[in-house]
C-alpha positions in Angstrom: -35.7 -5.6 3.7 -32.3 -7.2 4.1 -29.3 -5.6 2.5 -28.1 -7.3 -0.5 -24.9 -9.0 -0.2 -21.7 -7.3 -0.8 -22.1 -5.6 -4.6 -24.8 -8.0 -6.2 -27.1 -5.2 -6.7 -24.3 -3.2 -8.6 -25.5 -3.7 -12.3 -24.5 -0.4 -13.5 -22.0 -0.3 -16.3 -19.3 2.1 -15.7 -17.7 4.8 -18.1 -14.5 3.9 -19.3 -11.5 5.8 -19.6 -7.9 5.4 -21.3 -5.7 7.8 -20.1 -2.0 8.5 -21.3 0.3 8.8 -17.9 3.4 8.9 -19.6 4.9 8.4 -23.0 3.3 5.6 -24.2 2.0 4.2 -20.9 -1.4 4.0 -20.5 -4.3 3.4 -17.7 -7.6 1.7 -18.7 -10.0 3.0 -15.8 -13.7 2.9 -14.9 -15.0 4.9 -12.1 -13.8 2.2 -9.5 -13.8 -0.9 -11.3 -10.5 -2.8 -11.6 -8.1 -0.7 -13.9 -5.6 -2.3 -16.5 -2.4 -0.8 -17.1 -0.7 -0.7 -20.7 3.0 -0.4 -21.4 4.2 0.1 -24.9 7.5 -0.9 -25.7 9.7 -0.9 -29.1 8.1 -4.1 -30.6 5.4 -5.3 -28.2 3.0 -4.3 -25.4 2.7 -5.2 -21.8 -0.4 -5.6 -19.9 -0.4 -4.9 -16.4 -3.4 -6.5 -14.5 -5.8 -8.6 -16.9 -9.7 -7.5 -15.9 -11.7 -10.3 -14.5 -12.7 -12.3 -18.0 -11.4 -12.8 -21.5 -14.8 -10.6 -22.6 -13.8 -7.8 -20.3 -10.0 -7.9 -21.4 -11.0 -7.4 -24.9 -12.3 -4.2 -24.2 -8.9 -3.2 -22.8 -7.6 -4.5 -25.9 -10.3 -2.4 -28.2 -8.5 0.5 -26.4 -4.9 -0.4 -27.2 -5.5 -0.8 -31.0 -6.5 2.6 -31.0 -3.0 3.7 -30.1 -0.9 0.7 -31.1 -0.8 -2.5 -33.5 2.2 -4.1 -31.6 1.4 -7.3 -30.2 1.1 -8.3 -26.2 3.9 -10.3 -25.3 3.6 -10.2 -21.4 1.0 -10.0 -18.9 2.1 -8.9 -15.5 -0.5 -9.7 -12.5 0.0 -7.4 -9.5 -1.5 -10.1 -7.5 -3.8 -13.3 -7.4 -7.4 -12.0 -6.9 -9.8 -13.4 -9.7 -10.9 -9.8 -11.0 -7.2 -9.1 -11.9 -6.1 -12.3 -13.3 -9.1 -14.6 -15.0 -9.0 -12.5 -18.4 -5.5 -13.2 -18.9 -6.1 -15.6 -21.8 -7.5 -12.8 -23.8 -4.2 -11.0 -24.8 -2.3 -14.2 -26.3 0.9 -13.0 -24.3 3.7 -15.5 -24.3 4.4 -14.7 -20.7 2.2 -14.2 -17.6 4.1 -13.0 -14.9 3.6 -12.9 -11.1 5.4 -13.1 -8.0 6.3 -16.2 -6.5 4.2 -15.6 -3.6 1.1 -14.7 -5.4 1.6 -18.1 -7.2 1.6 -19.8 -4.0 -1.6 -18.0 -3.0 -3.2 -19.2 -6.3 -2.1 -22.9 -5.3 -3.7 -22.4 -1.9 -6.7 -20.4 -2.3 -7.1 -19.2 -6.0 -10.3 -21.2 -6.7 -12.0 -20.3 -3.5 -11.1 -16.6 -4.2 -12.8 -17.1 -7.4 -15.9 -18.7 -6.2 -16.1 -15.8 -3.3 -15.6 -12.5 -5.8 -18.1 -14.0 -8.5 -20.8 -14.3 -5.7 -19.8 -10.8 -4.3 -19.7 -8.7 -7.6 -21.4 -10.8 -10.4 -21.2 -7.5 -12.8 -17.4 -7.5 -12.9 -17.4 -11.2 -14.4 -19.2 -10.3 -17.5 -18.7 -13.2 -19.9 -17.6 -15.7 -17.1 -18.3 -18.8 -19.1 -15.5 -17.8 -21.3 -12.9 -18.0 -18.4 -10.5 -21.0 -19.4 -10.0 -21.8 -15.7 -7.5 -20.5 -12.9 -4.6 -18.2 -14.4 -1.2 -19.8 -13.7 2.1 -18.1 -14.5 4.7 -18.8 -16.9 7.5 -16.3 -15.3 7.8 -16.0 -11.4 10.3 -14.0 -9.2 10.8 -12.9 -5.6 11.8 -9.4 -5.0 13.0 -8.1 -8.3 12.7 -8.9 -12.1 13.8 -6.6 -15.0 12.0 -6.9 -18.7 13.1 -5.0 -22.0 10.5 -4.2 -24.3 13.1 -3.4 -27.0 15.2 -0.5 -25.2 12.1 0.3 -22.8 12.9 -1.2 -19.2 10.4 -2.4 -17.0 11.7 -3.1 -13.7 8.8 -5.6 -11.4 9.6 -5.2 -7.8 8.1 -6.6 -4.5 8.2 -3.6 -2.3 6.6 -5.0 0.8 3.1 -6.8 1.9 0.1 -4.5 1.5 -3.3 -5.4 -0.2 -2.1 -9.2 -0.5 1.2 -10.8 0.9 2.2 -11.1 -2.9 1.8 -7.6 -4.4 4.2 -6.4 -6.9 4.5 -2.8 -8.7 5.9 -2.2 -12.4 8.1 0.9 -12.6 9.2 2.2 -16.1 12.1 4.0 -15.3 12.6 6.1 -18.8 9.1 8.0 -18.3 9.1 7.7 -14.1 5.6 6.1 -13.8 4.8 3.5 -11.8 1.8 0.8 -12.0 0.8 -0.2 -8.5 -2.3 -2.6 -8.3 -4.1 -2.3 -5.5 -1.5 -1.0 -3.0 -2.7 2.5 -4.2 -6.0 3.6 -4.9 -7.6 6.7 -5.9 -11.3 7.8 -4.6 -12.0 4.2 -4.0 -12.3 2.1 -0.8 -9.2 -0.2 -0.4 -10.1 -4.1 -0.3 -8.4 -5.4 2.7 -9.9 -8.4 3.3 -6.7 -10.3 2.4 -4.5 -7.2 3.5 -1.5 -7.0 6.0 -2.4 -3.7 7.7 0.9 -3.2 9.6 3.1 -3.3 6.8 0.9 -1.1 4.1 1.9 2.3 5.0 5.6 1.2 4.9 5.0 -0.3 1.4 3.6 3.2 0.4 6.5 5.0 1.7 8.7 2.5 -0.5 6.5 3.4 -3.5 6.8 7.2 -2.5 10.6 7.0 -2.1 10.8 6.4 -6.2 9.3 10.0 -6.6 7.3 9.2 -9.5 5.8 11.5 -12.0 2.6 9.5 -12.2 0.8 6.4 -11.0 -1.7 3.8 -12.7 -4.0 3.0 -9.4 -5.5 -0.5 -8.9 -8.9 1.5 -8.8 -9.7 5.3 -9.6 -8.6 7.6 -11.9 -4.8 7.9 -13.4 -2.7 9.9 -11.1 -0.8 12.3 -13.2 1.7 14.7 -11.2 3.2 14.5 -8.2 0.6 16.4 -6.1 -2.0 13.9 -7.5 0.3 11.0 -6.6 1.1 12.0 -3.3 -2.3 13.1 -2.4 -3.2 9.2 -3.2 -0.5 7.9 -1.1 -1.5 10.0 1.7 -5.2 9.2 1.3 -4.5 5.4 0.8 -2.3 5.4 4.1 -5.0 7.4 6.0 -7.8 4.9 4.6 -5.6 1.8 5.9 -4.8 3.2 9.4 -8.4 4.8 9.8 -9.8 1.4 9.2 -7.4 -0.8 11.4 -7.0 1.2 14.5 -10.6 1.5 15.5 -11.4 -2.2 14.9 -8.0 -3.1 16.8 -9.0 -1.3 19.8 -12.4 -3.2 19.9 -11.0 -6.5 19.1 -8.0 -6.1 21.6 -10.6 -4.9 24.3 -12.8 -8.3 24.0 -15.3 -6.5 21.9 -17.2 -8.2 19.0 -17.0 -8.0 15.3 -20.4 -6.2 15.4 -19.0 -3.7 17.7 -15.6 -3.3 15.8 -17.7 -2.6 12.6 -19.5 0.2 14.3 -16.3 1.5 15.3 -14.9 1.4 11.9 -17.9 3.0 10.6 -17.4 6.1 13.0 -13.8 6.6 12.0 -14.3 5.9 8.3 -17.8 6.9 7.2 -17.3 10.7 7.4 -14.2 10.4 5.4 -14.7 7.6 3.0 -18.4 7.0 2.7 -19.0 8.1 -0.6 -15.6 6.1 -1.9 -16.2 3.8 -4.8 -17.1 0.2 -3.5 -16.8 1.6 0.0 -19.7 -0.5 1.3 -18.6 -3.4 -0.4 -15.1 -3.7 1.2 -16.2 -2.4 4.6 -17.2 -6.0 6.2 -14.4 -7.7 4.8 -11.8 -5.3 5.9 -13.3 -5.1 9.5 -13.0 -8.9 9.8 -9.3 -8.8 8.5 -8.3 -6.0 10.8 -10.2 -8.1 13.4 -8.1 -10.9 12.9 -4.8 -9.2 12.4 -5.4 -7.2 15.6 -5.8 -10.5 17.6 -2.4 -12.1 16.1 -3.7 -13.6 13.0 -0.7 -12.6 10.3 -1.8 -14.9 7.4 -5.2 -13.8 6.2 -8.0 -16.7 6.5 -9.2 -17.9 3.3 -12.6 -16.4 2.2 -14.6 -18.9 0.8 -18.6 -18.2 -0.6 -19.7 -20.0 2.5 -17.7 -17.7 4.6 -18.5 -14.5 3.0 -22.3 -15.1 3.7 -21.8 -16.0 7.4 -19.8 -13.0 7.9 -22.5 -11.0 6.3 -25.2 -12.4 8.0 -23.3 -11.8 11.4 -22.8 -8.1 10.6 -26.4 -7.7 9.2 -28.0 -9.3 12.5 
């Protein structure tokens, strides 16, 4: 029997957790599904990453209403991927914020990414018929932007390329907590299909330099305490380098993509094989690592057609 494509067979609903990671700071997590951050200010709430559909975003709002009745004023999107952004309309925020680079990627590949992700992982698009269209920011910035929610300061920053070329983090100085999007994961595979392997470890080091007390990662449990934070940073770096190095050796030696996949499995399966979405991410990660090793700096655009062609090539 042919192996089901990506996560088309993953139909099991995940258990939701809502964890306080600092005073009035929360992480909405769901066993390896995309996380959402919640920052409660004096008069309003900021969301970090929106979920894939308005229906799924409503589950976040339901949790928010158990701790505050303040309105949502800002939705910050850590990057452009469909599972992070397409639910933004549900929050009724006055401002939707992305990096300028992330907005450019919506222009360049937003629809293709939506079509691709929907085909790969339909469960994450529950209520997809309620999506009003591509998500466009009302505010963008390049390297740094500060927003005040009353007296509470939130610093939005581009610290370097990693999961995508436009990743940003949100740091709340008064609590020393950071929301990292998919730059950092915890016991969940990193999706590297649009990533920058050579830059990613340095971006993790830039996060580490803040010496934060907690992180709300892109996937996996909230990271509370410096030991857990540093373990997740180490583990994410190990995942990225363990994926790239064996693939690069094969690619630069003239080997095939399928041979690169085998080399990656030999290095990564023993360490990461039980991680959430590991099998889902692996072929996309190998394909991107192979391209980067051969000098392709800008990730090629994934389309629903390219996805299936790559999958067939690796399964044959």
